[in-house]
C-alpha positions as CSV (number, residue, x, y, z in Angstrom):
1,M,17.5,21.1,-15.9
2,P,16.6,17.9,-17.6
3,K,13.7,15.8,-15.4
4,V,15.7,12.8,-14.0
5,K,12.7,9.1,-14.7
6,P,12.1,7.8,-12.2
7,S,14.0,4.3,-11.3
8,A,12.4,0.9,-11.9
9,A,12.5,1.0,-7.7
10,E,11.1,3.8,-7.2
11,I,8.2,3.1,-9.9
12,R,7.4,0.0,-8.1
13,R,7.0,2.0,-5.1
14,R,5.0,4.2,-6.7
15,E,2.6,1.7,-7.7
16,L,2.5,-0.4,-4.6
17,S,1.6,2.9,-2.4
18,A,-1.2,3.6,-4.9
19,R,-2.2,0.3,-4.8
20,I,-2.4,0.3,-0.5
21,Q,-4.2,3.8,-0.6
22,Y,-6.8,2.9,-3.7
23,Q,-7.6,-0.5,-2.0
24,M,-7.6,1.0,1.4
25,V,-10.3,3.8,0.0
26,R,-12.4,0.8,-1.7
27,S,-12.5,-1.4,1.4
28,G,-13.1,1.4,3.7
29,Y,-10.0,1.7,5.8
30,D,-8.3,4.6,7.0
31,N,-4.8,5.5,8.1
32,R,-5.4,4.8,11.7
33,K,-7.7,1.2,11.1
34,M,-4.6,0.4,9.0
35,A,-2.0,1.0,11.8
36,E,-3.9,-0.9,14.2
37,M,-4.5,-3.7,12.1
38,M,-0.5,-3.7,12.5
39,N,-0.1,-2.7,15.8
40,I,2.1,0.5,14.7
41,S,1.5,3.9,15.3
42,E,-0.4,6.2,12.4
43,K,2.3,8.4,12.0
44,T,4.8,5.4,11.4
45,F,2.3,4.0,9.2
46,I,1.8,7.3,7.2
47,T,5.5,8.3,7.0
48,K,7.4,5.2,7.1
49,K,5.3,2.6,5.6
50,L,3.0,4.0,2.7
51,H,5.5,6.6,1.7
52,E,8.2,3.9,1.7
53,P,6.9,0.4,1.0
54,D,9.7,-0.8,0.7
55,G,9.4,-0.9,4.7
56,F,6.4,-3.3,4.9
57,T,6.9,-7.0,6.1
58,I,6.1,-9.8,4.2
59,S,3.4,-10.3,7.2
60,E,2.3,-7.0,6.7
61,I,1.1,-7.4,3.3
62,W,-0.4,-10.8,4.0
63,N,-2.2,-8.6,6.7
64,M,-3.5,-5.9,4.0
65,E,-4.1,-8.4,1.3
66,K,-6.6,-10.7,3.6
67,A,-8.3,-7.6,5.1
68,F,-8.6,-5.9,1.5
69,G,-9.6,-9.1,0.2
70,C,-7.6,-9.2,-3.1
71,K,-3.7,-9.2,-3.7
72,L,-1.8,-6.4,-4.2
73,S,0.0,-7.6,-7.0
74,E,-3.3,-7.6,-9.2
75,P,-3.7,-4.9,-11.1
76,L,-6.0,-2.0,-10.0
77,G,-9.6,-2.0,-11.3
78,M,-9.3,-5.8,-12.3
79,E,-10.1,-7.4,-8.7
80,A,-12.5,-9.8,-9.0
81,G,-16.2,-8.6,-8.6
82,V,-14.7,-4.8,-10.1
């Protein structure tokens, strides 16, 4: 059976999740620190937010951008100073 191409929405979800994970590693944040920053449990961060980034609120995204010192909309590897 042939593979089904992921939808445009699924590609965007995967890309945002990858950007967040990349910035977490680059900035030295782990899942626990990110969950604390958002006032949620670590399990919720991993299952409900990181794997399903549609669940992030605008304020959570802004807080991550502030913590990471970059915009999550920038192409990976193109941040200032890299």
